[in-house]
VOLO-653502 format. One line per 3 residues: number of its first residue (from 1); their letters; for each residue x, y, z of N, C-alpha, C, O. Coordinates in steps of 0.001 Angstrom, whole numbers. Example, Ala and Ser with C-alpha at 12.3 -4.5 7.8 and 13.67 -1.06 7.14 Angstrom:
2
1> AS> 13190:-5690:7800:12300:-4500:7800:13200:-3300:7800:14236:-3319:8465 ~ 12850:-2250:7080:13670:-1060:7140:12900:30:7870:13409:1138:8039
END
This chain:
271
1> MGY> -589:14064:-26934:-1983:13798:-27228:-2899:14919:-26753:-4109:14735:-26619 ~ -2308:16076:-26504:-3150:17214:-26183:-3137:17616:-24723:-3452:18762:-24402 ~ -2781:16706:-23828:-2772:17016:-22409:-1489:16494:-21786:-1006:15420:-22146
4> DMR> -934:17266:-20841:274:16859:-20141:-81:16376:-18742:-991:16906:-18104 ~ 649:15363:-18269:470:14874:-16911:1089:15868:-15936:2230:16294:-16114 ~ 351:16224:-14933:819:17172:-13926:1225:16426:-12656:529:15510:-12217
7> HEH> 2347:16820:-12074:2783:16293:-10783:2378:17302:-9710:2748:18474:-9779 ~ 1634:16851:-8743:1100:17749:-7719:1242:17115:-6342:1243:15891:-6211 ~ 1360:17948:-5324:1285:17497:-3939:44:18106:-3298:-116:19325:-3261
10> LPL> -823:17245:-2799:-2076:17709:-2205:-1973:17649:-683:-1792:16567:-124 ~ -2085:18804:3:-2169:18772:1467:-3613:18462:1866:-4522:19245:1590 ~ -3814:17326:2512:-5146:16875:2888:-5147:16429:4344:-4092:16245:4952
13> QVH> -6344:16259:4894:-6486:15692:6230:-7582:14645:6194:-8680:14902:5700 ~ -7281:13457:6721:-8236:12348:6775:-8296:11857:8211:-7287:11415:8761 ~ -9470:11933:8820:-9670:11494:10205:-8637:12106:11144:-8125:11435:12039
16> GVD> -8336:13387:10931:-7408:14091:11798:-5943:13839:11519:-5078:14370:12214 ~ -5653:13032:10505:-4263:12740:10137:-3861:13627:8964:-4568:13692:7959 ~ -2736:14304:9092:-2251:15186:8031:-1548:14376:6950:-707:13524:7236
19> LSL> -1915:14662:5694:-1333:13982:4548:-786:14993:3561:-1283:16114:3457 ~ 241:14582:2840:690:15280:1649:810:14226:568:1760:13443:558 ~ -155:14204:-345:-224:13151:-1340:449:13582:-2635:134:14633:-3193
22> ACL> 1374:12763:-3102:2014:12978:-4400:1100:12421:-5479:784:11231:-5475 ~ 675:13271:-6397:-351:12908:-7378:128:13123:-8805:951:13994:-9084 ~ -408:12306:-9692:-356:12540:-11130:-1768:12861:-11581:-2707:12120:-11291
25> HRP> -1914:13971:-12293:-3245:14370:-12751:-3136:14891:-14179:-2328:15768:-14485 ~ -3973:14324:-15041:-4045:14824:-16404:-5478:15240:-16695:-6395:14438:-16515 ~ -5697:16486:-17144:-7044:16893:-17544:-7499:16107:-18773:-6684:15498:-19466
28> GEL> -8767:16124:-19028:-9292:15443:-20203:-10777:15660:-20343:-11453:16043:-19388 ~ -11284:15417:-21533:-12699:15613:-21810:-13549:14426:-21376:-14727:14592:-21059 ~ -12963:13229:-21357:-13716:12028:-21004:-13679:11785:-19503:-12796:12283:-18805
31> APV> -14647:11013:-19012:-14734:10713:-17583:-13400:10175:-17071:-12735:9404:-17762 ~ -13008:10578:-15863:-11675:10224:-15376:-11530:8742:-15066:-12498:8052:-14747 ~ -10297:8278:-15169:-9934:6961:-14655:-9070:7200:-13424:-8083:7934:-13471
34> VFL> -9458:6568:-12326:-8764:6711:-11050:-7990:5428:-10789:-8563:4339:-10783 ~ -6687:5560:-10573:-5812:4410:-10348:-5405:4341:-8879:-4990:5342:-8295 ~ -5525:3167:-8295:-5072:2917:-6930:-4017:1816:-6976:-4323:680:-7338
37> HGF> -2788:2141:-6614:-1681:1196:-6749:-1691:165:-5630:-2384:320:-4624 ~ -908:-890:-5828:-812:-1958:-4848:228:-1687:-3786:984:-718:-3860 ~ 252:-2570:-2786:1272:-2470:-1743:2653:-2588:-2374:2917:-3505:-3152
40> GSS> 3526:-1650:-2030:4880:-1682:-2556:5025:-1164:-3967:6100:-1258:-4559 ~ 3949:-617:-4514:4013:-22:-5851:3800:1487:-5721:3884:2029:-4618 ~ 3527:2164:-6827:3395:3613:-6771:2571:4109:-7946:2223:3342:-8844
43> KED> 2268:5384:-7932:1487:6014:-9003:2159:5862:-10359:1485:5856:-11389 ~ 3484:5737:-10365:4209:5619:-11639:3896:4324:-12382:4195:4203:-13570 ~ 3295:3359:-11692:2845:2149:-12387:1910:2481:-13538:1776:1705:-14484
46> YAD> 1259:3650:-13452:214:4003:-14409:559:5211:-15266:-275:5681:-16040 ~ 1776:5716:-15135:2153:6929:-15874:2164:6714:-17380:1981:7665:-18141 ~ 2375:5483:-17819:2462:5211:-19258:1120:5283:-19964:1057:5080:-21176
49> ITR> 55:5564:-19246:-1237:5731:-19902:-1163:6809:-20975:-1901:6765:-21959 ~ -268:7779:-20783:-141:8860:-21758:480:8390:-23069:442:9116:-24062 ~ 1047:7194:-23088:1690:6664:-24297:723:5892:-25183:1099:5451:-26269
52> FSS> -515:5722:-24735:-1462:4899:-25476:-2594:5768:-26024:-3323:6409:-25267 ~ -2727:5778:-27344:-3726:6633:-27989:-5150:6250:-27618:-6060:7070:-27743 ~ -5360:5020:-27167:-6706:4593:-26791:-7228:5334:-25568:-8420:5274:-25264
55> FSD> -6340:6033:-24865:-6766:6816:-23704:-6725:8316:-23980:-6786:9113:-23044 ~ -6626:8709:-25229:-6626:10135:-25566:-7889:10796:-25023:-8978:10230:-25109 ~ -7742:11977:-24472:-8839:12765:-23912:-9402:12177:-22627:-10399:12685:-22114
58> RRV> -8800:11133:-22095:-9257:10546:-20833:-8579:11268:-19670:-7351:11316:-19601 ~ -9360:11819:-18772:-8799:12417:-17572:-8193:11309:-16705:-8730:10202:-16646 ~ -7070:11609:-16031:-6339:10603:-15270:-6022:11141:-13876:-5593:12284:-13718
61> IAY> -6239:10301:-12880:-5852:10619:-11502:-5161:9390:-10909:-5733:8300:-10868 ~ -3937:9582:-10457:-3210:8530:-9744:-2408:9201:-8637:-1966:10340:-8788 ~ -2223:8502:-7535:-1464:9110:-6437:-813:8017:-5600:-1262:6872:-5569
64> DAP> 269:8416:-4918:910:7527:-3959:69:7498:-2690:-211:8545:-2106 ~ -332:6312:-2264:-1136:6181:-1054:-363:6684:161:867:6718:133 ~ -1057:7073:1221:-355:7478:2452:629:6403:2904:318:5212:2898
67> GCG> 1809:6843:3292:2844:5914:3719:3586:5253:2587:4405:4364:2819 ~ 3313:5674:1350:3901:5028:178:4513:6073:-757:4087:7228:-775 ~ 5507:5658:-1526:6076:6521:-2556:6524:7860:-2019:7224:7937:-1009
70> DSH> 6113:8919:-2704:6497:10276:-2323:5441:10976:-1478:5540:12179:-1235 ~ 4430:10234:-1029:3430:10812:-136:3917:10753:1314:4786:9955:1667 ~ 3333:11619:2140:3704:11694:3550:2452:11607:4416:1378:12072:4035
73> CSD> 2617:11004:5584:1512:10786:6514:2018:11036:7923:3077:10537:8305 ~ 1264:11810:8696:1727:12190:10035:1585:11068:11058:2172:11150:12137 ~ 816:10015:10744:646:8903:11680:514:7607:10882:-583:7233:10468
76> LSR> 1628:6937:10673:1642:5740:9839:796:4618:10425:266:3798:9675 ~ 661:4562:11722:-83:3472:12352:-1568:3523:12047:-2272:2539:12273 ~ -2059:4632:11546:-3489:4785:11242:-3849:4241:9859:-5029:4146:9524
79> IDI> -2860:3889:9066:-3124:3502:7680:-3610:2058:7624:-2876:1125:7949 ~ -4850:1896:7210:-5398:582:6916:-6340:747:5731:-6438:1842:5176 ~ -7033:-313:5331:-7870:-210:4135:-8989:813:4302:-9184:1618:3392
82> PFL> -9737:836:5408:-10751:1896:5558:-10163:3303:5464:-10787:4200:4896 ~ -8966:3498:6018:-8314:4812:5920:-7980:5127:4470:-8132:6268:4034 ~ -7527:4132:3720:-7203:4359:2314:-8460:4643:1492:-8404:5397:521
85> VET> -9581:4054:1868:-10849:4360:1192:-11234:5816:1432:-11629:6523:505 ~ -11118:6257:2680:-11444:7657:2985:-10488:8607:2276:-10888:9691:1852 ~ -9238:8208:2147:-8279:9020:1399:-8713:9154:-53:-8671:10248:-615
88> ALT> -9133:8044:-669:-9586:8081:-2063:-10800:8997:-2214:-10869:9773:-3167 ~ -11743:8919:-1300:-12919:9787:-1365:-12523:11256:-1229:-13105:12120:-1885 ~ -11546:11537:-386:-11075:12913:-208:-10399:13429:-1476:-10574:14591:-1845
91> VLD> -9626:12568:-2143:-8992:12952:-3406:-10058:13229:-4471:-9957:14211:-5207 ~ -11064:12381:-4555:-12151:12598:-5519:-12848:13920:-5259:-13168:14650:-6197 ~ -13083:14233:-4002:-13712:15511:-3663:-12814:16677:-4066:-13288:17684:-4592
94> HYG> -11516:16534:-3815:-10583:17615:-4156:-10628:17931:-5649:-10620:19097:-6044 ~ -10676:16886:-6475:-10678:17092:-7921:-12082:17270:-8508:-12235:17395:-9723 ~ -13086:17282:-7664:-14447:17504:-8138:-14968:16391:-9021:-15690:16648:-9984
97> VDR> -14609:15148:-8704:-14982:13999:-9528:-16264:13380:-8992:-16363:13081:-7802 ~ -17244:13186:-9867:-18482:12518:-9502:-18437:11053:-9928:-18399:10159:-9083 ~ -18441:10806:-11245:-18418:9441:-11762:-17062:9167:-12410:-16448:10068:-12981
100> FHL> -16600:7925:-12319:-15240:7642:-12734:-15082:6154:-13041:-15818:5307:-12534 ~ -14089:5868:-13897:-13615:4509:-14097:-12588:4215:-13001:-11829:5097:-12602 ~ -12572:2983:-12524:-11740:2626:-11378:-10822:1467:-11765:-11269:453:-12302
103> VGH> -9529:1639:-11481:-8536:586:-11706:-7714:456:-10438:-7128:1431:-9967 ~ -7669:-755:-9883:-6879:-972:-8682:-6093:-2259:-8775:-6546:-3238:-9367 ~ -4915:-2249:-8188:-4056:-3437:-8178:-3798:-3860:-6748:-3403:-3035:-5924
106> SMG> -4016:-5148:-6429:-3644:-5729:-5150:-4275:-4937:-3999:-5501:-4864:-3924 ~ -3487:-4345:-3106:-4021:-3508:-2038:-4930:-2423:-2583:-5968:-2126:-1992 ~ -4547:-1827:-3712:-5354:-787:-4320:-6670:-1310:-4852:-7672:-594:-4837
109> ALT> -6685:-2560:-5326:-7926:-3159:-5806:-8861:-3468:-4644:-10077:-3329:-4777 ~ -8309:-3885:-3506:-9132:-4093:-2316:-9718:-2765:-1839:-10899:-2682:-1501 ~ -8887:-1740:-1817:-9378:-401:-1479:-10480:23:-2449:-11513:553:-2039
112> ALI> -10245:-217:-3741:-11220:161:-4765:-12532:-590:-4598:-13602:-23:-4819 ~ -12465:-1858:-4210:-13680:-2643:-4015:-14520:-2080:-2873:-15735:-1942:-3011 ~ -13895:-1758:-1759:-14641:-1182:-641:-15198:181:-1023:-16324:519:-657
115> LAR> -14411:967:-1759:-14884:2262:-2254:-16103:2082:-3152:-17107:2773:-2985 ~ -16016:1152:-4106:-17130:928:-5030:-18360:393:-4310:-19490:690:-4699 ~ -18143:-385:-3274:-19263:-916:-2489:-19991:211:-1753:-21200:135:-1538
118> QCP> -19258:1248:-1372:-19865:2377:-668:-20623:3311:-1598:-21626:3902:-1196 ~ -20163:3452:-2829:-20813:4390:-3758:-20885:3778:-5152:-20267:4301:-6079 ~ -21621:2690:-5322:-21645:1974:-6605:-22159:2802:-7767:-21791:2565:-8918
121> ERV> -23013:3776:-7467:-23591:4598:-8533:-22562:5523:-9181:-22829:6081:-10245 ~ -21413:5693:-8574:-20398:6596:-9096:-19384:5896:-10002:-18649:6563:-10730 ~ -19334:4567:-9967:-18292:3818:-10664:-18791:3379:-12034:-19766:2633:-12137
124> LSF> -18122:3841:-13082:-18497:3518:-14459:-17998:2145:-14881:-18688:1437:-15615 ~ -16819:1763:-14433:-16258:439:-14692:-15182:194:-13647:-14654:1128:-13043 ~ -14861:-1099:-13444:-13893:-1452:-12421:-12994:-2553:-12955:-13451:-3657:-13252
127> VNI> -11696:-2236:-13075:-10685:-3234:-13406:-9971:-3609:-12113:-9247:-2802:-11530 ~ -10184:-4834:-11682:-9594:-5354:-10465:-8383:-6202:-10867:-8533:-7307:-11390 ~ -7180:-5667:-10615:-5953:-6371:-10992:-5468:-7173:-9788:-4784:-6653:-8907
130> KGN> -5840:-8450:-9774:-5437:-9388:-8726:-5595:-8794:-7334:-4690:-8867:-6503 ~ -6776:-8197:-7093:-7090:-7716:-5762:-7602:-8841:-4880:-8015:-9891:-5371 ~ -7572:-8614:-3577:-8025:-9627:-2626:-9542:-9810:-2710:-10304:-8859:-2538
133> LAA> -9964:-11040:-2976:-11377:-11400:-2977:-11678:-12534:-2004:-12843:-12780:-1693 ~ -10659:-13225:-1522:-10851:-14361:-629:-9589:-14561:201:-8560:-13929:-40 ~ -9690:-15449:1178:-8564:-15696:2076:-7329:-16178:1331:-6205:-15906:1754
136> EDC> -7525:-16885:232:-6391:-17440:-511:-5520:-16359:-1157:-4416:-16654:-1615 ~ -5995:-15126:-1199:-5259:-14044:-1855:-4218:-13387:-956:-3487:-12507:-1410 ~ -4137:-13792:300:-3253:-13101:1245:-1839:-13678:1250:-1253:-13884:2314
139> FLS> -1297:-13937:73:33:-14539:14:1117:-13560:453:2179:-13985:907 ~ 868:-12266:327:1798:-11257:834:1401:-10803:2235:2208:-10852:3163 ~ 164:-10366:2381:-251:-9738:3631:-275:-10688:4818:-34:-10254:5944
142> RQI> -560:-11981:4605:-643:-12906:5729:735:-13179:6352:829:-13788:7417 ~ 1766:-12737:5699:3096:-12918:6275:3254:-12172:7592:4137:-12503:8384 ~ 2417:-11174:7838:2485:-10449:9112:2143:-11383:10265:2557:-11144:11399
145> FDY> 1381:-12460:9981:1049:-13465:10984:1920:-14717:10851:2257:-15357:11847 ~ 2274:-15053:9628:3078:-16259:9414:4526:-16089:9871:5185:-17064:10232 ~ 5010:-14869:9854:6381:-14575:10284:6338:-13449:11326:6827:-12350:11065
148> PSD> 5765:-13714:12488:5543:-12640:13468:6849:-12022:13972:7847:-12710:14190 ~ 6804:-10708:14147:7958:-9977:14675:7458:-8718:15360:6537:-8062:14873 ~ 8064:-8382:16483:7717:-7144:17176:8456:-5941:16597:8171:-4795:16946
151> NDE> 9397:-6214:15718:10222:-5156:15136:9779:-4915:13700:10010:-5754:12829 ~ 9141:-3769:13446:8596:-3484:12115:9679:-3447:11048:9476:-3926:9933 ~ 10817:-2883:11388:11894:-2762:10413:12462:-4130:10061:12746:-4406:8895
154> QFF> 12628:-4988:11066:13165:-6312:10798:12176:-7153:9993:12569:-7878:9079 ~ 10886:-7051:10339:9889:-7778:9549:9945:-7347:8089:9904:-8190:7193 ~ 10037:-6060:7845:10035:-5551:6475:11297:-5993:5733:11234:-6357:4559
157> TDF> 12425:-5961:6407:13669:-6434:5785:13548:-7894:5363:13936:-8259:4254 ~ 13012:-8722:6245:12852:-10142:5933:11806:-10355:4845:11958:-11230:3993 ~ 10744:-9554:4874:9697:-9639:3851:10277:-9334:2464:9970:-10023:1491
160> IER> 11101:-8315:2386:11722:-7944:1110:12568:-9092:580:12532:-9392:-613 ~ 13328:-9733:1456:14193:-10830:1015:13363:-12034:562:13693:-12668:-441 ~ 12298:-12350:1285:11437:-13451:849:10812:-13153:-507:10702:-14034:-1360
163> TRL> 10407:-11917:-692:9781:-11523:-1951:10785:-11582:-3093:10447:-12015:-4194 ~ 12001:-11155:-2843:13041:-11183:-3874:13270:-12585:-4401:13572:-12768:-5581 ~ 13129:-13565:-3541:13414:-14953:-3892:12175:-15724:-4350:12276:-16907:-4677
166> APE> 11020:-15081:-4379:9781:-15773:-4744:9823:-16219:-6204:10357:-15501:-7050 ~ 9266:-17395:-6513:9356:-17950:-7874:8264:-17442:-8798:7545:-18237:-9402 ~ 8133:-16147:-8914:7119:-15553:-9779:7740:-14461:-10640:8766:-13875:-10294
169> YSC> 7092:-14206:-11769:7538:-13126:-12638:7584:-11806:-11863:6666:-11488:-11107 ~ 8649:-11056:-12057:8792:-9653:-11620:8994:-9476:-10126:9096:-8339:-9665 ~ 9057:-10558:-9345:9184:-10386:-7899:10511:-9732:-7502:10545:-8902:-6594
172> ALY> 11596:-10101:-8176:12882:-9486:-7842:12873:-7995:-8151:13392:-7189:-7379 ~ 12282:-7636:-9285:12170:-6219:-9651:11326:-5474:-8629:11691:-4384:-8188 ~ 10210:-6057:-8258:9320:-5456:-7268:10033:-5268:-5933:9938:-4208:-5314
175> AAS> 10744:-6301:-5494:11405:-6246:-4193:12492:-5177:-4145:12754:-4601:-3090 ~ 13118:-4913:-5281:14252:-3991:-5314:13882:-2583:-4875:14735:-1859:-4361 ~ 12628:-2176:-5066:12227:-800:-4735:11290:-719:-3536:10793:360:-3212
178> LRH> 11045:-1843:-2879:10076:-1839:-1774:10457:-862:-661:9596:-170:-116 ~ 11721:-808:-332:12106:42:803:11878:1522:493:11611:2312:1399 ~ 11981:1895:-764:11699:3281:-1138:10203:3547:-1183:9759:4655:-884
181> KVR> 9432:2552:-1550:8015:2786:-1848:7068:2587:-673:5897:2954:-762 ~ 7552:2012:427:6695:1803:1598:7468:2148:2868:8632:1773:3005 ~ 6827:2861:3799:7419:3098:5113:7164:1857:5972:6043:1350:6010
184> SGA> 8170:1381:6640:8031:152:7420:6979:290:8518:6356:-696:8908 ~ 6781:1509:9016:5797:1729:10073:4357:1596:9620:3450:1546:10451 ~ 4131:1538:8310:2770:1399:7791:2420:-42:7454:1251:-354:7227
187> VRS> 3403:-920:7416:3186:-2276:6891:2243:-3079:7773:1318:-3708:7259 ~ 2447:-3077:9072:1676:-3934:9972:174:-3656:9888:-624:-4577:9712 ~ -203:-2392:10014:-1634:-2064:10020:-2280:-2326:8661:-3439:-2734:8594
190> IFQ> -1538:-2094:7583:-2067:-2384:6255:-2299:-3880:6087:-3377:-4300:5667 ~ -1299:-4679:6411:-1409:-6126:6227:-2489:-6727:7119:-3262:-7572:6667 ~ -2552:-6306:8368:-3580:-6836:9264:-4977:-6521:8741:-5878:-7356:8821
193> SMV> -5153:-5331:8213:-6446:-4941:7662:-6791:-5757:6427:-7937:-6175:6266 ~ -5819:-5990:5552:-6061:-6764:4344:-6461:-8196:4678:-7365:-8752:4054 ~ -5802:-8785:5646:-6122:-10153:6034:-7515:-10222:6653:-8285:-11130:6338
196> ALS> -7843:-9284:7523:-9155:-9297:8171:-10276:-9194:7140:-11269:-9916:7237 ~ -10135:-8327:6176:-11159:-8172:5143:-11228:-9408:4250:-12317:-9850:3884 ~ -10079:-9965:3899:-10050:-11134:3019:-10654:-12360:3699:-11290:-13191:3050
199> DSG> -10451:-12464:5004:-10981:-13598:5755:-12454:-13433:6109:-13080:-14373:6600 ~ -13009:-12256:5868:-14400:-11992:6261:-15411:-12766:5427:-16537:-12988:5874 ~ -15028:-13178:4227:-15930:-13919:3364:-16949:-13081:2627:-17896:-13621:2055
202> TLL> -16772:-11756:2628:-17766:-10871:2006:-17299:-10246:698:-18109:-9693:-46 ~ -16007:-10327:410:-15461:-9553:-701:-15907:-10083:-2062:-16250:-9302:-2949 ~ -15905:-11379:-2228:-16250:-11961:-3523:-17672:-11599:-3927:-17920:-11189:-5061
205> ESF> -18592:-11750:-3002:-19987:-11393:-3302:-20122:-9903:-3584:-20868:-9498:-4475 ~ -19396:-9087:-2820:-19444:-7638:-3053:-18984:-7286:-4453:-19586:-6438:-5112 ~ -17922:-7930:-4914:-17405:-7667:-6251:-18410:-8090:-7312:-18672:-7345:-8256
208> IRL> -18968:-9276:-7158:-19931:-9780:-8135:-21169:-8891:-8208:-21725:-8692:-9288 ~ -21596:-8365:-7087:-22848:-7595:-7023:-22708:-6160:-7532:-23716:-5486:-7742 ~ -21483:-5682:-7735:-21328:-4323:-8248:-22030:-4204:-9596:-21876:-5088:-10438
211> PCP> -22799:-3135:-9826:-23595:-3034:-11055:-22818:-2610:-12291:-23333:-2724:-13403 ~ -21589:-2124:-12127:-20821:-1620:-13262:-20165:-2767:-14027:-20046:-3867:-13488 ~ -19734:-2535:-15281:-18903:-3524:-15981:-17632:-3794:-15191:-16993:-2865:-14698
214> KMF> -17268:-5057:-15073:-16155:-5452:-14205:-15202:-6377:-14946:-15610:-7194:-15771 ~ -13928:-6226:-14631:-12895:-7127:-15126:-12041:-7580:-13950:-11695:-6780:-13080 ~ -11703:-8869:-13928:-10717:-9361:-12979:-9501:-9792:-13786:-9578:-10716:-14595
217> MFG> -8378:-9117:-13562:-7145:-9371:-14299:-6171:-10128:-13397:-6010:-9796:-12222 ~ -5526:-11146:-13958:-4611:-11950:-13172:-3545:-12541:-14087:-3787:-12773:-15272 ~ -2367:-12781:-13525:-1304:-13415:-14287:-1541:-14900:-14439:-2280:-15505:-13662
220> EQY> -912:-15482:-15440:-1098:-16913:-15697:-693:-17770:-14505:-1183:-18888:-14351 ~ 197:-17255:-13664:623:-18018:-12490:-455:-18079:-11407:-284:-18763:-10398 ~ -1552:-17372:-11613:-2689:-17414:-10688:-3940:-17969:-11355:-5057:-17715:-10905
223> ANL> -3752:-18714:-12408:-4891:-19257:-13148:-5644:-20333:-12378:-6707:-20774:-12816 ~ -5106:-20766:-11229:-5768:-21799:-10436:-6556:-21237:-9256:-6962:-22000:-8380 ~ -6780:-19944:-9209:-7587:-19364:-8139:-8964:-20026:-8111:-9596:-20198:-9153
226> SYL> -9417:-20390:-6936:-10623:-21214:-6822:-11883:-20502:-7283:-12840:-21155:-7699 ~ -11904:-19166:-7218:-13141:-18445:-7509:-13263:-17980:-8961:-14269:-17369:-9322 ~ -12272:-18253:-9794:-12344:-17793:-11181:-13559:-18363:-11934:-14206:-17612:-12665
229> PLL> -13895:-19647:-11789:-15088:-20145:-12488:-16370:-19431:-12060:-17254:-19193:-12882 ~ -16470:-19093:-10784:-17660:-18376:-10309:-17726:-16976:-10912:-18795:-16534:-11332 ~ -16589:-16274:-10957:-16580:-14945:-11567:-17045:-15016:-13019:-17857:-14204:-13462
232> KKQ> -16524:-15992:-13748:-16926:-16147:-15152:-18413:-16444:-15274:-19096:-15883:-16130 ~ -18905:-17320:-14426:-20326:-17676:-14460:-21208:-16474:-14165:-22310:-16367:-14704 ~ -20733:-15563:-13310:-21509:-14395:-12920:-21317:-13210:-13868:-21798:-12111:-13589
235> GVR> -20629:-13420:-14969:-20514:-12388:-15994:-19367:-11424:-15828:-19292:-10423:-16540 ~ -18467:-11708:-14896:-17281:-10864:-14747:-16301:-11220:-15869:-16025:-12392:-16124 ~ -15796:-10204:-16518:-14825:-10434:-17584:-13482:-10814:-16973:-12967:-10104:-16109
238> LAE> -12916:-11934:-17419:-11623:-12390:-16936:-10542:-12061:-17958:-10716:-12278:-19158 ~ -9432:-11538:-17468:-8298:-11208:-18335:-7062:-11903:-17782:-6436:-11410:-16844 ~ -6713:-13036:-18355:-5512:-13753:-17947:-4326:-13223:-18742:-4351:-13203:-19972
241> IPY> -3298:-12798:-18036:-2136:-12174:-18656:-993:-13187:-18713:-519:-13637:-17671 ~ -546:-13550:-19913:545:-14525:-20022:1883:-13948:-19564:2081:-12734:-19532 ~ 2794:-14856:-19211:4140:-14490:-18756:4069:-13515:-17584:4805:-12529:-17540
244> CGH> 3182:-13798:-16642:2901:-12826:-15586:2483:-13551:-14310:1848:-14605:-14348 ~ 2862:-12951:-13176:2382:-13390:-11883:1422:-12374:-11308:277:-12259:-11746 ~ 1909:-11624:-10304:1066:-10653:-9599:1173:-9244:-10179:414:-8359:-9783
247> FPM> 2109:-9018:-11116:2435:-7650:-11518:2378:-7468:-13032:3431:-7408:-13667 ~ 1200:-7377:-13633:1134:-7194:-15084:1749:-5885:-15557:2213:-5797:-16694 ~ 1760:-4864:-14699:2351:-3588:-15107:3858:-3681:-15286:4455:-2806:-15912
250> YAN> 4489:-4725:-14749:5920:-4959:-14935:6178:-6063:-15958:7080:-5944:-16786 ~ 5385:-7137:-15901:5658:-8317:-16709:5097:-8227:-18124:5716:-8717:-19068 ~ 3928:-7605:-18279:3270:-7571:-19591:2397:-6319:-19698:1180:-6431:-19848
253> PVL> 3004:-5125:-19622:2213:-3905:-19546:1378:-3603:-20785:284:-3054:-20663 ~ 1863:-3946:-21962:1098:-3621:-23180:-251:-4335:-23168:-1278:-3737:-23488 ~ -245:-5608:-22799:-1515:-6328:-22740:-2394:-5797:-21613:-3615:-5729:-21759
256> MWT> -1792:-5425:-20504:-2562:-4825:-19417:-3310:-3595:-19888:-4511:-3461:-19650 ~ -2593:-2683:-20564:-3233:-1455:-21033:-4281:-1751:-22105:-5318:-1088:-22149 ~ -4035:-2704:-22942:-5001:-3067:-23982:-6302:-3549:-23359:-7384:-3163:-23802
259> EIA> -6207:-4384:-22342:-7402:-4906:-21678:-8160:-3800:-20951:-9388:-3755:-21008 ~ -7444:-2912:-20271:-8096:-1811:-19559:-8839:-906:-20537:-9991:-539:-20304 ~ -8176:-553:-21623:-8805:326:-22622:-10044:-318:-23216:-11054:352:-23430
262> DLQ> -9973:-1616:-23484:-11101:-2298:-24105:-12316:-2278:-23195:-13431:-2069:-23672 ~ -12135:-2487:-21910:-13276:-2453:-20987:-13851:-1051:-20896:-15068:-876:-20961 ~ -12994:-48:-20745:-13495:1320:-20608:-14209:1792:-21859:-15207:2507:-21775
265> QSV> -13709:1402:-23011:-14349:1808:-24261:-15669:1095:-24488:-16488:1548:-25287 ~ -15889:-22:-23792:-17142:-758:-23943:-18279:-144:-23149:-19441:-509:-23332 ~ -17945:793:-22261:-18993:1449:-21466:-19743:2407:-22383:-19154:3345:-22920
268> ASG> -21021:2177:-22562:-21793:2902:-23569:-22111:4331:-23177:-22238:5193:-24046 ~ -22243:4602:-21879:-22690:5941:-21481:-21839:6414:-20305:-21161:5628:-19644 ~ -21896:7703:-20071:-21210:8283:-18932:-19746:8544:-19140:-19056:8863:-18172
271> G> -19224:8429:-20350:-17816:8734:-20619:-16975:7523:-20854:-15773:7642:-21092
END
């Protein structure tokens, strides 16, 4: 479609911590879309954007978060949601990005929400793929408290097994690559941060108040989330994905991409 996806490693520093971020970057004439992956996922969740003509000429930025995938971090214990927000801002600065479309899944959607709350004027649209908006969303992260362990490796091993056996679409597939995609030393601080933010009671209002066009995407197995009627009432576009739980990029990717493209194409100005 005219542009090739580039694989790059960015040497960066965030709050004194040395990072080497594995990135996917595609040039393009249209305003960039920035993807933030979920816990236990990776930038490759979004690599298929190049297969869809609806994203032709769209600049693309995706990267493995610190402590995840092929990225490296000199201090895993420092990784939490605020750190991931600062990492995203540093990546945007590196690529010279001012305004952008934002897509985040799970942990990445929570990171994206805090990022958008800090600089709402820069976000052209926001697709929130089952990101944390309330305490009820901590079905993964709250396990750090529900199954306490002083041994990070043992907790992660047990977490993977529980996830493998979960009665949701794509959980076994997701669990199969968790050990490759997340360093066990980063799990505790990430999960504790996600729970603290989700329990704060501020996320839902923050999401609703964002001035950009917004979509909340969720699998049919989460159609009973208590806040969905409020989101609809407040004008947030809801995208329920059939045959899907927490992972539309695995369970129903074609519909996921169709919904993302439709929202971005509906933005009248700014790319």
